[in-house]
C-alpha positions as a printed NumPy array, in Angstrom:
array([[ 197.461,  -93.474,   89.69 ],
       [ 196.836,  -94.393,   93.328],
       [ 196.667,  -98.102,   94.127],
       [ 194.059,  -98.929,   96.793],
       [ 195.079, -102.039,   98.646],
       [ 193.033, -104.165,  101.013],
       [ 194.73 , -104.251,  104.445],
       [ 197.797, -102.851,  102.665],
       [ 198.44 , -106.272,  101.089],
       [ 196.725, -106.622,   97.746],
       [ 194.402, -104.789,   95.418],
       [ 190.806, -105.94 ,   95.557],
       [ 188.744, -104.677,   92.656],
       [ 184.992, -104.279,   92.819],
       [ 182.675, -106.715,   91.085],
       [ 179.928, -104.062,   90.825],
       [ 178.984, -102.616,   87.435],
       [ 180.989,  -99.474,   86.72 ],
       [ 178.089,  -97.621,   85.051],
       [ 175.746,  -97.823,   88.066],
       [ 176.273,  -96.155,   91.467],
       [ 174.113,  -98.617,   93.501],
       [ 172.484,  -95.743,   95.395],
       [ 168.923,  -95.961,   94.067],
       [ 167.081,  -98.888,   92.564],
       [ 166.023, -102.428,   93.204],
       [ 168.534, -105.266,   93.475],
       [ 168.488, -109.036,   93.795],
       [ 171.349, -110.208,   95.994],
       [ 172.782, -113.528,   97.115],
       [ 175.135, -113.731,  100.093],
       [ 176.85 , -117.058,  100.844],
       [ 178.466, -118.585,  103.894],
       [ 182.117, -119.619,  103.796],
       [ 182.626, -123.015,  102.152],
       [ 178.825, -123.143,  101.796],
       [ 178.49 , -124.517,  105.343],
       [ 174.944, -124.856,  106.676],
       [ 175.144, -122.235,  109.418],
       [ 171.548, -121.015,  109.018],
       [ 169.737, -124.346,  109.458],
       [ 168.519, -127.229,  107.333],
       [ 165.759, -127.933,  104.852],
       [ 163.608, -130.823,  106.035],
       [ 160.43 , -132.533,  104.834],
       [ 157.187, -131.134,  106.219],
       [ 155.114, -134.31 ,  106.19 ],
       [ 151.893, -132.529,  107.117],
       [ 151.987, -130.425,  103.938],
       [ 153.994, -132.807,  101.702],
       [ 156.574, -130.082,  101.095],
       [ 159.991, -129.039,  102.263],
       [ 160.514, -126.389,  104.934],
       [ 163.464, -124.42 ,  106.238],
       [ 164.234, -125.189,  109.874],
       [ 166.245, -122.143,  110.984],
       [ 169.104, -122.422,  113.447],
       [ 169.59 , -119.736,  116.113],
       [ 171.829, -117.851,  113.69 ],
       [ 169.328, -118.363,  110.864],
       [ 166.585, -116.826,  113.036],
       [ 168.808, -113.845,  113.749],
       [ 169.602, -113.469,  110.03 ],
       [ 165.864, -113.463,  109.24 ],
       [ 165.291, -110.789,  111.913],
       [ 168.006, -108.624,  110.369],
       [ 166.394, -108.91 ,  106.943],
       [ 162.974, -108.029,  108.378],
       [ 164.338, -105.012,  110.298],
       [ 166.698, -103.573,  107.682],
       [ 164.741, -100.291,  107.441],
       [ 165.288,  -99.646,  111.155],
       [ 169.034,  -99.519,  110.487],
       [ 168.947,  -98.066,  106.973],
       [ 165.856,  -95.865,  106.489],
       [ 166.622,  -95.524,  102.769],
       [ 166.388,  -99.301,  102.209],
       [ 163.811, -102.04 ,  102.541],
       [ 163.645, -105.733,  101.74 ],
       [ 160.225, -106.682,  100.383],
       [ 161.172, -110.319,   99.777],
       [ 163.888, -112.624,  101.09 ],
       [ 164.667, -116.204,  102.02 ],
       [ 167.271, -117.614,  104.405],
       [ 168.631, -120.909,  103.101],
       [ 171.042, -123.293,  104.888],
       [ 174.151, -121.739,  103.324],
       [ 173.026, -118.486,  101.71 ],
       [ 170.531, -115.646,  101.731],
       [ 168.542, -114.31 ,   98.784],
       [ 166.946, -110.878,   99.058],
       [ 165.336, -108.222,   96.951],
       [ 166.66 , -104.895,   98.266],
       [ 165.072, -101.595,   97.328],
       [ 167.083,  -98.408,   97.913],
       [ 165.275,  -95.143,   97.404],
       [ 164.197,  -91.862,   98.889],
       [ 165.911,  -89.203,  100.908],
       [ 168.256,  -91.187,  103.134],
       [ 169.441,  -88.058,  104.986],
       [ 166.129,  -87.349,  106.779],
       [ 166.672,  -89.657,  109.752],
       [ 170.404,  -89.254,  110.314],
       [ 172.455,  -86.937,  112.478],
       [ 175.136,  -84.739,  110.909],
       [ 177.848,  -87.181,  112.061],
       [ 175.966,  -90.195,  110.683],
       [ 175.295,  -88.334,  107.442],
       [ 178.994,  -87.604,  106.901],
       [ 179.858,  -91.243,  107.68 ],
       [ 177.179,  -92.575,  105.299],
       [ 178.285,  -90.156,  102.573],
       [ 181.896,  -91.283,  102.951],
       [ 180.88 ,  -94.94 ,  102.663],
       [ 178.614,  -94.158,   99.721],
       [ 181.449,  -92.406,   97.914],
       [ 183.531,  -95.551,   98.264],
       [ 181.058,  -98.308,   97.415],
       [ 177.39 ,  -97.327,   97.072],
       [ 174.459,  -97.787,   99.422],
       [ 173.77 , -101.37 ,   98.34 ],
       [ 177.184, -102.435,   99.631],
       [ 176.651, -100.416,  102.81 ],
       [ 173.363, -102.244,  103.502],
       [ 174.666, -105.727,  102.663],
       [ 177.93 , -105.104,  104.535],
       [ 176.032, -103.891,  107.591],
       [ 173.776, -106.946,  107.548],
       [ 176.743, -109.299,  107.183],
       [ 178.583, -107.509,  109.962],
       [ 175.606, -107.693,  112.317],
       [ 175.142, -111.435,  111.756],
       [ 178.869, -112.071,  112.212],
       [ 178.892, -110.021,  115.424],
       [ 175.909, -111.985,  116.792],
       [ 177.628, -115.296,  115.974],
       [ 180.851, -114.278,  117.709],
       [ 178.984, -112.873,  120.712],
       [ 177.129, -116.191,  121.132],
       [ 180.187, -118.357,  120.375],
       [ 178.656, -119.742,  117.188],
       [ 181.288, -120.732,  114.609],
       [ 180.552, -118.682,  111.496],
       [ 182.086, -117.034,  108.434],
       [ 180.907, -115.474,  105.165],
       [ 182.278, -115.839,  101.672],
       [ 183.853, -112.603,  100.593],
       [ 181.679, -110.349,   98.472],
       [ 178.12 , -110.99 ,   97.298],
       [ 176.274, -111.528,   94.046],
       [ 173.966, -108.769,   92.804],
       [ 171.634, -108.195,   89.897],
       [ 170.17 , -104.784,   89.084],
       [ 166.415, -105.298,   88.669],
       [ 165.31 , -103.389,   85.592],
       [ 161.576, -104.029,   85.13 ],
       [ 158.414, -105.679,   86.439],
       [ 159.046, -108.874,   84.48 ],
       [ 162.348, -109.334,   86.323],
       [ 160.638, -108.59 ,   89.653],
       [ 158.107, -111.343,   88.896],
       [ 160.788, -113.866,   87.881],
       [ 162.949, -113.118,   90.921],
       [ 159.935, -113.257,   93.263],
       [ 159.   , -116.698,   91.908],
       [ 162.61 , -117.828,   92.306],
       [ 162.84 , -116.652,   95.926],
       [ 159.399, -118.063,   96.81 ],
       [ 160.277, -121.461,   95.33 ],
       [ 163.851, -121.683,   96.581],
       [ 163.142, -123.974,   99.547],
       [ 161.019, -126.387,   97.47 ],
       [ 163.69 , -126.471,   94.752],
       [ 166.601, -127.045,   97.147],
       [ 169.024, -129.547,   95.65 ],
       [ 167.531, -129.396,   92.168],
       [ 168.694, -127.521,   89.104],
       [ 165.974, -124.919,   89.733],
       [ 167.378, -124.244,   93.208],
       [ 170.871, -123.339,   92.068],
       [ 172.686, -120.769,   94.144],
       [ 172.521, -117.92 ,   91.672],
       [ 169.611, -116.683,   89.696],
       [ 170.156, -117.345,   86.01 ],
       [ 170.755, -114.297,   83.797],
       [ 167.553, -112.705,   82.642],
       [ 166.745, -112.193,   78.948]])
């Protein structure tokens, strides 16, 4: 049996479910910054509306742009709902359709090789993380991600509704039990 090692040092096993290929479907993901540092901005009171609001940093604005433009980079994926928080990002990612239509033969081979290794969800999230990291380094902004990301395979409309409510209320629930980092397991 071949041992795949990360940077030839140690084996790093996947946290993804073994029964699912992560190539089609809808997913709820959470991606965190290293040591949960507030690289993306801060949540502050909005006195005019008696609520809390997310005040994005330069890097937070760039992260939001990347979420909004994900389909430009990955035509087989879109993000219908997301929120950038001070130290993490929540997003609902939908992967579907014929992802080969808008790629060249070289890009198609590259995407297929990546897909074979880790699935399109990881390709999309990895690309987004890479783009944000590149922007930070280019603009001399100290930044780092936690390794990996949390995902949940969305199975039905009830879960979509629960996750949508969670994402929509995340800023208002910041610091409370309801605003915990990860979405609680669904029934």
